MARKE-184060 format. One record per residue (C-alpha): chain; x, y, z; residue in one letter. Coordinates in Angstrom, 2 decimals. Layout:
MARKE-184060
{'A',{X,Y,Z},'A'}
...
***
This chain:
MARKE-184060
{'A',{0.34,-0.21,0.16},'M'}
{'A',{1.71,3.45,-1.06},'P'}
{'A',{1.66,6.15,1.17},'A'}
{'A',{2.43,9.88,0.73},'R'}
{'A',{4.18,12.13,3.86},'I'}
{'A',{3.74,15.51,3.34},'Y'}
{'A',{3.18,19.05,5.72},'Q'}
{'A',{-0.04,20.35,5.76},'R'}
{'A',{-0.51,23.53,3.63},'P'}
{'A',{-1.53,26.77,5.07},'K'}
{'A',{-5.15,27.71,5.05},'N'}
{'A',{-5.82,30.46,2.80},'A'}
{'A',{-9.01,31.87,4.17},'M'}
{'A',{-7.55,31.93,7.55},'Q'}
{'A',{-4.44,33.73,9.02},'S'}
{'A',{-3.52,31.16,11.71},'G'}
{'A',{-0.68,28.73,11.49},'K'}
{'A',{-1.61,26.24,13.91},'A'}
{'A',{-0.91,22.75,12.81},'G'}
{'A',{1.09,23.66,10.05},'L'}
{'A',{4.61,22.15,11.59},'G'}
{'A',{3.35,18.42,11.84},'E'}
{'A',{3.75,15.80,9.22},'W'}
{'A',{0.72,13.77,7.85},'I'}
{'A',{0.99,10.07,6.36},'L'}
{'A',{-1.54,9.57,4.01},'D'}
{'A',{-2.35,6.46,2.33},'F'}
{'A',{-3.40,6.07,-1.45},'A'}
{'A',{-6.79,4.85,-2.17},'P'}
{'A',{-6.50,1.04,-3.30},'T'}
{'A',{-9.72,0.84,-5.12},'E'}
{'A',{-12.05,3.35,-6.67},'A'}
{'A',{-15.09,5.13,-5.42},'R'}
{'A',{-18.56,3.78,-6.45},'Q'}
{'A',{-22.00,5.59,-6.07},'A'}
{'A',{-24.28,3.70,-4.26},'D'}
{'A',{-27.56,2.59,-6.40},'P'}
{'A',{-30.12,3.16,-3.62},'L'}
{'A',{-28.77,6.35,-2.25},'M'}
{'A',{-26.40,7.77,-4.77},'G'}
{'A',{-23.48,8.52,-2.17},'W'}
{'A',{-20.02,7.54,-3.15},'T'}
{'A',{-17.79,5.41,-1.50},'G'}
{'A',{-15.54,2.10,-1.20},'S'}
{'A',{-14.61,-0.71,0.88},'G'}
{'A',{-11.15,1.16,0.94},'D'}
{'A',{-10.53,1.76,4.79},'T'}
{'A',{-7.23,2.69,4.45},'Q'}
{'A',{-7.90,5.57,2.69},'A'}
{'A',{-9.72,7.28,6.07},'Q'}
{'A',{-6.19,7.02,7.98},'V'}
{'A',{-4.22,10.22,8.43},'Q'}
{'A',{-1.08,9.74,10.79},'L'}
{'A',{0.48,12.59,12.40},'K'}
{'A',{3.93,13.17,13.23},'F'}
{'A',{6.21,15.98,14.76},'A'}
{'A',{8.97,15.44,12.11},'S'}
{'A',{9.29,13.94,8.59},'A'}
{'A',{11.90,11.62,9.80},'D'}
{'A',{9.54,10.19,12.51},'E'}
{'A',{7.20,9.35,9.88},'A'}
{'A',{9.82,7.86,7.58},'K'}
{'A',{10.94,5.59,10.18},'A'}
{'A',{7.34,4.41,10.82},'Y'}
{'A',{6.94,3.93,7.32},'A'}
{'A',{9.97,1.69,7.11},'A'}
{'A',{9.33,-0.17,9.93},'K'}
{'A',{5.65,-1.10,9.01},'H'}
{'A',{7.00,-1.88,5.61},'G'}
{'A',{5.05,1.00,3.95},'I'}
{'A',{6.36,2.60,0.28},'A'}
{'A',{6.24,5.92,1.23},'A'}
{'A',{6.87,9.07,-0.83},'E'}
{'A',{8.02,12.42,1.09},'V'}
{'A',{6.59,15.38,-0.50},'H'}
{'A',{8.55,18.56,0.57},'T'}
{'A',{6.91,22.14,0.85},'V'}
{'A',{8.74,25.07,-0.86},'P'}
{'A',{9.67,27.94,1.76},'P'}
{'A',{7.41,30.71,2.09},'R'}
{'A',{8.49,33.88,0.86},'R'}
{'A',{6.90,37.02,2.24},'L'}
{'A',{6.49,40.08,0.58},'K'}
{'A',{6.92,42.86,2.92},'L'}
{'A',{5.59,46.44,2.29},'Q'}
{'A',{4.11,49.33,3.88},'T'}
{'A',{0.81,50.72,3.21},'Y'}
{'A',{2.16,53.81,1.70},'A'}
{'A',{3.48,51.48,-0.71},'D'}
{'A',{0.03,51.29,-2.33},'N'}
{'A',{0.06,54.59,-3.36},'F'}
{'A',{3.26,55.03,-5.30},'K'}
***
């Protein structure tokens, strides 16, 4: 079962930065989602896709994946660059 390890991106709708330092291990879905003929809801029998494991660092997540034989791919987040400007720069 393949997995990916990544950091959660900052929510664009909020200014808070809570939970940005944690690393998440997600499992890839093993079967496609199908529509239920009676209710019309979509779902699958794959329970691994519902699991999200949270770690304090990428090394901890990689160590967990290696210990349990999970093929994991690490996705790094590019560094954020802040464009600092004053309010007066809007009128130049």
